[in-house]
N, C-alpha and C positions, 0 to 999 in steps of 0.2 A: 586577813578574810574580807574587810570592808572593802579594800582597793579592789580584790577580786571581782564581787558583784557589781562593783560600779562600773568595771572595765566590761563584763558581761552584760549587763543593763543598757550600756551604749550603743552594743552592737544588736541589740533587737529593735525592730521593725517599729514605729512610731504608730500607735493606737490615736486613730483620728474619731472622734465619735461622728457617727450618721446623722444627719438632720434630715427628716420627713419630709416632703416636696409640700408645701402648703400653699401652693398657686405662683401665679405670675408676682412677680417683686413688681409693687407699684412705681411708677417712674417718677423721678426727682420734679417737684414742683418749682419752676422757675418763674420767678417775676417775670411778666410780660408787661411792656410799655403800652398803656391803653391807646386803644387807635379811635381818632374822632371818626364816629360814624357818620356824621355830616359832611356832605361835598354839594360843590356849587357845579351845576348841569347848564353847560353854557348850549344851548340850542339854535340850529339856525333857524330865522322867521323870514317868510316872506309872504305877501298876499299873493301871489300870483300878479300875471303881466297885465290884467284888466285892472289891477289897484294903483295905486298911486303911491302905495309903502315901496321903499327900500329895503333890500336885505339886511339883516342885521342878526344878531346874536343876543341871544336874551338870556338872563342867568338867573335858574331854580335853586332855591337853597333845599337842598333833602335831605333826613335821616335816610339812610338806607335801611336802616334795621327795621323800617317799616314797610317794605317791601320784600319784594323775592330778592335771588341773587342774580339775575340777568340784567340785560342793560333793558331789554324790553319791559320787564317789571318794573323798572324805573320810570320807564316811558309813560306806562301806563298810569303810574302814582301821580306824575308830574301833569298827564291830562284830567285827573281829580282835580288837581290844584288849579289848571287852566285849561279850562273844556274846549279853547279855541286853537291848542294845538293839532295840527293834522300829521299822522303818520298812516303807513299799513302793518297790517299784521293777520295772521289767519291761524295758520296751523299750531305755534309756539314749539314746535318742535323739529327745526330745520327741515323741513321736508318741502313747504309751500314756496319758498324763496322770495316771500314777499315784502319781509321787514329788513333789506339790507339800506344798511347806512355805512356812513363813512364816519368813524369811531376813534377820535385822537391821529387821524390822517389815514387809518388804516382801513379797508371794506370790509365789512362782517355782516353776520345774520344778527339782529339785536336777540333772537329768541334764545340762541345758543352760545353767548359770549358773556361771561361773567363780567360785573360792574371793575372797574380799574380800579386799582389803590390808591391811584392820584387823587389829590385835593379837589381838583379842577377837572372836570371831566366835559371837552369838547365834542359835539355829534354834527355832523353834516348831513346833508343828502350825498349819496353818489355820483361824483363828479361826472362830467361830460353828457350831463344828462338836461334836458330843459324842465325846469322846476315848475311845477303845477302851483301847488302850496307847501312851505314847510318844508317836510322831509318826504314829501310825495312827488315823484318825477314821472316824464313821459316817456313808457315803455315801448310806444308804437313802432317805431323804428326797428328797437331791438327784435319785437316779435315776428314784423315783417320781414325780417332778413331769416329770422328761425322757420317761417312759415314757407317762405322759398324754396328751402331744401326740399319739401315733401317729406316730412318728419314721417314717414307709416311707409311699412312694406308695401311693393308696388310688384306684382306678378304679372308674368302674360300667360295668358289663355289657362288660368287656375280654377275657372268656374265660379261659381256664386260665393261672395266672400261668405265666411263664418261658417263655411257646411261643415268644416274639417279644421282641423289644426295641422300647421305647418311642421314637419320633422327636422329636429336638428339634434347633430352630435353633443355631446359635453365637451369637447374639445373647442368645438365652435363656438358654441356658447360662452366658454370661457374668455372667448376675446372681446366679447362686451364688457366684462367686467371693467368698472374703471371709465365706463363711459354712460350707461344707462343711469348712474346715478345721481348724473348733473339735476341739478333743480332749476337752473334757468332764473337764479338771482343776479346774475349780470355784475356780480362782484370782479369776477376777473377780467370782464371786456371792459370796464370803467376803470381797470386798474392798468390798462395797456398801452402805452403811449403811442403805439402804431393805433388805435382805434380812437384815440384823441385825436391824431393828425390827419387821418383817413375814414372817418367814420363812415362816410355815407357811399364807401365803394370796396373798404376793408370791412369784413363780413365779421371778423372779433372771433376771441377766442372759445366762446361759449357756443356758437353756431359752429366752427369749424369741427369743434369735438364731435358735435352731434351728428356732422358731415361726414365725418370717419365713421361713426357709428352705424351710420347706414349705410353705408360704401361697403363696410366689413362684413356685414351679415351675410352669412351663408344663404339665407331664405329669401334674399332680396334680388330681383332680375334687371334692375334698373342699373347697375353699376357704371356702365360705361356712358350712359348719360348724363348721370351725376359727375362724373369726374369731367365729362365733357364742359358741363357748365362752369366746374370751377377753374377750366383752364385761362386765367387772366391774370394782368399783374396785379391786381389789387385784389381780388376777392381771397387768395388764401396767402399767395407769396408776397403780402407786404409784411407778415411775419416775421420780424428780427429775432427773433427767439431772446426776448429780455426777460423771460420767466415771471415776469409781476404776475401773470397770470395763474402761474401753480402757484406763488406766495399767498398769492389772496383768495383762494379756492376756499370758502369756509367746511367744504366737503372732504376735503384733501386728496382731490382728482389733479390730475396731470395733464390738463390741457395742450402743454406746450409739445408733448410727447406724441400725445396726437396728432397734432397738428403737423409734427416732423413726420410720421408715417402716411398722412395724408399728400402731404407734398409729393414722397415718391412714388404714389399709386398714379398722382396727377401726371408727373413727367414721365411717367412708365419705368421709371429704374425699378419696381416691384410690380408684380402682379399679384391681384385677389385670388389666393388658392381655390381650387374647387371643394366644393362643399363635401364633406365624410360623409354624410348621410343624404339621400335625394329627398329635398322638403316636400315632394309629393309621394312619400311613402306608404302615408294611412289615407291617401285620397280616395279607396276604395270604400273607406269606412271601418276596415278592418284593424285590431288593435293587436295583432299578434306581433311579437316581436318588440312592443313595445316596453320598455323598463321605468 
């Protein structure tokens, strides 16, 4: 009889006690090796061409726990220690492009770049620029080239400016995505070997990206003149698709792709498509049909 009960019980399903949910299980604590918050910042110092100083790297010992997480926060803290340090900054949001530096050999924006985990952090001004003082470089030539592109809409016989808006379809507007976000920090241009070698004649990735932005805009009437002015052996065609510009862009843009498309337009392999919507659709002042 006992053996029969044992055989029957062995065939019955095993009853597992139900446990009520009591919240997420706490993660197992793993002992981490404490990292030294003190870092050595080696910063390029130069008093300018009118001074008798020679360029040199000056070391600053900084506890990064006393400042924010970004490189710009560290620079501001170091400037509290040494008020003679000079650098540019403005928005602290990666929008103005003024705090471009060369960090550990890579161009970046100091305000949106985290402090590296390395014990020694080296900061130089962006390359291929005349240094005015410390981390401040002369951007005159860079912006002169940009301004030569006429970075604004050109309309033929469109009446008084600002009187009405120019119409553009959603598809035509989507062509500008990845172009208008450029903040003109020149991280891409100063990382480009072609710009180093031919900086006075080659326009550079940033300017050419903006050139394509205005050429491809469906509301612009100056396409032929813009392309004619770029028909030069150096202005655009000195780009050798090295892709340093794309790797260096802190906004994640693709200047090399924009330059490739611009070259095809300049050489006549591609034609600018006609606008899907008449830019003067609302010239009468009526907004009927506007979505």
